[in-house]
C-alpha positions, -999 to 999 in steps of 0.1 A, spaced: -609 -857 509 -613 -835 540 -597 -803 554 -599 -799 591 -591 -765 607 -582 -763 643 -603 -738 663 -583 -709 678 -550 -729 675 -528 -708 698 -555 -704 724 -552 -742 731 -522 -735 753 -531 -724 788 -506 -702 807 -493 -715 840 -508 -695 869 -475 -680 880 -469 -666 845 -504 -650 840 -493 -615 852 -465 -616 825 -490 -615 797 -513 -588 812 -517 -551 809 -533 -522 827 -558 -498 811 -578 -471 828 -569 -485 862 -581 -520 853 -558 -550 850 -564 -575 821 -547 -609 819 -547 -637 793 -552 -672 806 -542 -687 772 -515 -678 748 -524 -645 730 -517 -640 693 -484 -624 685 -461 -641 710 -428 -653 697 -433 -687 714 -467 -694 698 -455 -709 665 -429 -731 682 -455 -744 707 -481 -750 681 -455 -767 658 -449 -792 687 -486 -801 687 -487 -803 649 -457 -826 648 -473 -848 675 -505 -850 654 -485 -857 623 -469 -886 642 -503 -900 652 -520 -899 618 -499 -925 600 -509 -950 627 -545 -946 616 -535 -952 580 -549 -918 570 -529 -899 543 -526 -864 558 -506 -833 553 -505 -802 575 -501 -765 568 -499 -746 601 -533 -754 617 -550 -769 586 -549 -807 581 -559 -822 547 -567 -859 544 -569 -874 510 -588 -906 503 -610 -921 476 -646 -910 475 -659 -945 478 -645 -950 513 -645 -913 523 -673 -914 549 -653 -939 570 -621 -920 568 -638 -887 575 -654 -901 606 -620 -916 617 -603 -882 613 -630 -864 634 -628 -891 660 -591 -887 663 -594 -850 669 -620 -856 695 -599 -883 712 -569 -859 716 -592 -831 727 -582 -807 698 -612 -785 690 -622 -783 653 -636 -752 636 -663 -770 615 -674 -738 599 -640 -735 583 -636 -772 576 -646 -792 546 -655 -828 554 -658 -855 527 -657 -834 496 -643 -843 461 -632 -808 451 -618 -780 473 -595 -750 475 -566 -755 500 -540 -728 506 -548 -712 473 -547 -745 453 -577 -762 436 -577 -799 443 -601 -823 424 -601 -859 435 -624 -871 407 -605 -856 379 -572 -861 399 -560 -826 391 -542 -798 410 -542 -762 397 -549 -726 403 -581 -707 400 -586 -686 369 -582 -654 389 -549 -665 406 -536 -679 373 -542 -646 356 -525 -627 384 -494 -649 383 -493 -646 345 -494 -608 347 -467 -608 374 -444 -630 353 -451 -610 322 -441 -578 340 -409 -593 352 -400 -607 317 -401 -571 303 -377 -556 330 -340 -554 324 -329 -547 360 -344 -543 395 -332 -540 430 -328 -571 451 -354 -558 475 -380 -558 446 -370 -593 434 -374 -610 468 -412 -612 467 -409 -627 432 -387 -654 446 -412 -662 473 -440 -665 448 -420 -687 425 -412 -711 454 -449 -714 460 -456 -719 422 -429 -746 420 -450 -768 443 -477 -768 417 -460 -761 384 -426 -779 380 -418 -757 350 -410 -728 373 -384 -748 392 -353 -742 370 -355 -704 375 -362 -702 412 -329 -714 426 -309 -691 403 -329 -661 413 -326 -669 450 -288 -676 446 -284 -642 429 -303 -625 457 -283 -642 485 -250 -632 468 -260 -595 465 -252 -579 499 -267 -545 488 -305 -548 486 -308 -514 469 -282 -522 442 -296 -530 408 -291 -566 395 -296 -576 359 -327 -597 354 -312 -617 325 -283 -627 347 -307 -639 375 -329 -658 351 
């Protein structure tokens, strides 16, 4: 298994010469201009998503089982043939001239943490770290003792439950009901009954 992180993902996109003055600023009489996309532009995620989708399209042709989360690519393969697949993955990034941040990447490992989830290829398990499990347990325990809350306070819980559903299917039945209850409450400061949502 390998995780590849793309180096300075948004900086891969160079700005056309005529548009460089549009992303510049003046400070103390000096003009500063960006020659690549700076962070914070509304167009950055869309442009990078196009690159990501293109790479997603290329990977199946190499018979690598990959998934992408923003600028991180994870390739899963059996440890016995891992060195070959890890080399193939690195060669593909080099071929399409996408720079890799090797200091943030994990090449040919059997156990790693990816977007907050612990993956173990030998034991074939997926789970949370003890610290994260304890934090989620306390969060859910606090919500189980509440009788009512404003929709605005419940929204972060819905987001965390969506993330948990990807790992623990037991959380799935409650999440759609909570989100439905929030969508049908036009007043974010009005209290909703927790029992009705759950």
